[in-house]
C-alpha positions, 0 to 999 in steps of 0.5 A: 500499499501506499499513501501521499507522503510515500510511506508505503506498508503492508499488513500483515496478520501478527501471527505471519510476522511474530517478531512484531509481539513484543512492540504491539505489547508494548506499545498497547500497554503504554498506551491504554495500560501502563497508569492503570499499573497493569503489569507488561506480562498481563498484556504480553500475555493477550498480545501472544492469545493471537498465536493460539486462536484462529478467529479471534482475537486477531491482530494485525500490524503496519510495517514496512519490511522489518518497521513497525508502523502500527497495529488493530486488534479484531476481538471478541469484546471491547466494552463491557458494557457492550456485551452484545456488540462482538466483535469489536476492532479495538487498540488502534496505533500508530507511530508518531511518524506514520501518523496521517498517511494512511496507516490508520485508517488501512489498519481498521478497514483490514480489521472490519474486513477480517471480521466480515471474512469469518462470517460476521455481518457487523462489526463495531468500535469506540473511540474518543468522540473527538475522532467521530468525523474521523471514523464516520468518513470511513463508512463507520456509522456512530450508535451510540454517544458517550459511553463510557467516555467514548463513541460507540460506531458500527459498519456492517457488511457490502452487500 
């Protein structure tokens, strides 16, 4: 894949690029779990669950050869208060140098497509309200406001 900034990248299933697992765990931990005093080992365990899975969870990595650019995950549930929604594209992370280059959007699209390929008709994600326009611009539909400080979006499989 390429974009206007000439950043070339591929998206792979983490199961095919296990060398990125430690970096994926580090980025997720630092972004969402470190301040909650969650141990890095716990997040590494969650990431490693991908290697035993043939469905969910599923981690995707964006990379330029051996250079890690970002990650997104397809998981069963991202909000305990919304167990009726499944699966979710979650834990989207893009390295700072690769932001605003299409990597994040490509990861989100790849996560949704992976859900559709597994037979799901609808996929969900949650994001801070300031990112509503970003996700709506990619075709996601906001279905709930302010659920645990986030908006909830869905995307349906295309006919």
